[in-house]
N, C-alpha and C positions, 0 to 999 in steps of 0.2 A: 900467532896474532892474526895472520891473514885469514885462517880458517874461522877464528872467532869473529872477525870483521864480516865475513860472508854470512855467518849465522845471525849476527846482529842485523844485517841487511834484510834477511828474511823476516825477522821480528818486526821490522817497520811495517811490512805488509800484513803480517798476522794481527798486529794490534789494530790496524785500520779495519780489517775484516771482522774482528771480534767486537770492538767497541766503537767503531766509527770515528776514532780520533786517536791522538797520542803518537801516531807513527812519525809525524814530522818533528816531534820533540826528540826522537831518537836519531833522526837522520843527520843533523849537523854534528853532534858529538861523535857519531860513528865515523863520519867522513874526516873530521879533524883529528881525532885521537887514534883512530885505528888505520885509516888510509893515508894520513899525513897531508890532506888537502887544506889549503889556507882557509881561515874562517869565512872571509867574504865570498870566495869562490864556492865554498861549501854551501852557503845560503842559496846560491844560484843552482847548484846541482840538486839541492834539496827540493827546490821548486819543481824541477823536472821529474824527479823520482816520485815525490809525493803526489804531484799532479797526475802523472800517468797511472800510478797505482790506484789512486782514488777514482779515476775515470772508469777503470775496470770494475771497481767495487760498486760505483754508482750504477753502471749498466746492469750488473747482476741484480741489484736492488730494484731497478726500474722494471725489469722483467717480472718481478714479484709484486709490482704495484706499490712499492714502498719508497717512491720518490715524488716530491711535489716540484715539478719542473718550473711551474709558475712562481712559486716562492723562491726557488733558487735564482731565477733570473731577476726577480724584483730585488732580492737581497744583494745579488751581484752587481746591480746597477751602481751602487756606491763602492762596494768592496773591490770589484775588479778594476774599476777606474783608478782607485787609490793605489792598488798594488802596481799597476802598470806605470803610473806617474812616479811612484817612489823608486821603482827599479830603473826606469829610463832616465830620470833627471836628478833625483836626490842622492842615490847611492854613488854615482860617479863624482859627486862633490865632496864626499867624506875624505878628509886627509888622512894619511898614514899616522902622522904624529898629531895627537889631539891636544893634550894639555898635561900639566905636571901637578902632582899632589904630594906634598911633603918630600920632594926630591925624587919621587917615582914618576917615570914617564908613562903616561897612559896612551897607548897606541890603538889604532882601529881594531886589530885582531883581539887585543885584550878586552876592550869595551864590548865588542860583539859577543864574545864568549861569556862575559859577566852578565850582560843583559839577557842572553839566552838562558843562563843558569837561573836567573831570577824568574824568567818566564816559566821554566820547568818547575820551580818550587811553587809558583802560583797555580800552575796546572795540577800539580800533585795534590794541593789542598782540596780542589774541587773533586778529584777522583777519590781521595781518601774519605772525604765527607760523605760521598755517595748518596745523592738525593734521589735515587731511583724510585723509591716508594712514593715520594712526594710527586715527582714528575710524571710517573705513570698514571697518577690519579688527577693530574692537573686538568682543570676545566678550561674551556675555550674562553680566553680573556679578550677576544676581539682582535681585529687586524690592526695592530699598532705599527703601521708601516713607517711612521716618522722615527720611532725608536729603532726600528730595524735599519733604517737608512743611516742613522748616526752610528749605530753599532757596527754597521758594515764598513764604515770609514775606519773605525778602530781595528777591526779584523784585517782590513786592507793594509794598514800601517804595520801591524804585527807581522803579517805575511811578507810584506815588501822589505822590511828592514832585517828580519831574522830568518826568513825562509820557512816559517812555521805556518801550517795550514789553519790552525786555530779551531780544530774540531772540538776540543775540550771546552771552548767558549760558545761555539755555534749550537751544539745540541741543547744545552740549557736554554739558550735564547729562543730557539724554535719551539721548544716545549712550553716555556713560561709565557712568552709573548703571543704565540699563535695557538696555544693549546694543541699542538701537533702530537699525535701518538709517538711513543719513544722509537719504535721500529722505523716509522716514516721519517722521524727527525734524523736518525742515523743515516738513512739512504740519501736524504736531501742534503745533509751535511757533507757527505762524500762528493756530491755533485758540485756544491759551492766550493769546496776545497780544490777540486780538480780545475774548475774555471779560474779561480784566483791564482793558483800556482802556475798553471800553464801560460796564462796571459802574462803573469809576472816574469816568467822565464823568457817570453818573447821580448819583453822590455830590456832584457840583459844582452840580447844579441848585438854583437859588436863591441861589448865592453870587456868580455873575457875570451880567453882561448879555451875552447871546450875540448876535453879529451872524450870524444864520442864513444869509442870502444869501451872505455871504463864506465862511462855514465850509463850506456845501454845495458852493460852486464849487470850492474847493481840494480838498475830498474827492473830487469827481467827477474832477478832474484826476489825483489820486493813484490812484484806482481804475482809470482808463484806463492809468496807468503800470504797475500790477501785472498787468494783462492783457497788456501789451506785454512785460513782464519774463518772464511765463510762456512766451511764444512764443520770445523770445530765448534763454531758458534751454536750449532744445533744441539751440542752435547755438553756444553760448559756453562756454568753459572756465571753470566756476564757481570753481575753485581760484585761477586767475590773477586773475579779476575780484574775488574776495574780498580778495586781498592788495592789489590796487590801490586798492580802496575803503577798506581799512584805512589806507593811507598818506594818502589824501585826508582821512579823518576825523581823523587825527593832526594834520595841518596846520590843519584847522579848529579843533581843540581848542586848539592853541597860539595861534591868532589870537584866539579868544574871550578867553582869559586875558589876553593882551597888551592887547586892546581895553578890557577892564574895568579893568585896572590903570591904564592911561592916563586913562580916564574919571574915576577917583577923584581 
């Protein structure tokens, strides 16, 4: 199981390197079910792992001219602030025992994993549907920064509550709202994910006891994965890969919901 967990950690980075998103969707389930980390702490670890890995990926894309720093900073004005406030002030207020449904006690860990599973299923839909042909030909629809600002708040809440970077939502937004080319949207998405995740992790400081040797080890494996993903991306059909990854995430989402219901 430990070997499989480390392989899965590498897949976090590989998916980010290949398709610019999806890695954070894997991080929390890997930490919870393979490494035995508690759900809430795993969202914090996920922020650091995904943030560090995405930063490396963003830097590699920046060297190729495939990152819009201005767009990332404008988008981050709302998303980064929302992530930080969520992790710093909202997360500590969530009680362990939430409510009861039909005699079943709903706890914070159960709700976290169920919400994460629903997020995975929603992300899988976008990946399986695969609108690459449409988005690659998208025309510039103007700089609709008001929509980006509002959408940034939504991404910030998602990242803050569940530790997910939201690349599967960011890339279509950048392409459809700003008419950004797909390759540049992937690179810009990685920079936004990095900023959101790392600032969110800063908001966690003082709330959790961090196992730094473990966290840094998993992060290094994921970083190696994103390097490998960048190389493989030159030889792999990203459209087919994205669709296959979507089906995998859908199965994982269904498994998590089933597992948590049985556990209750």
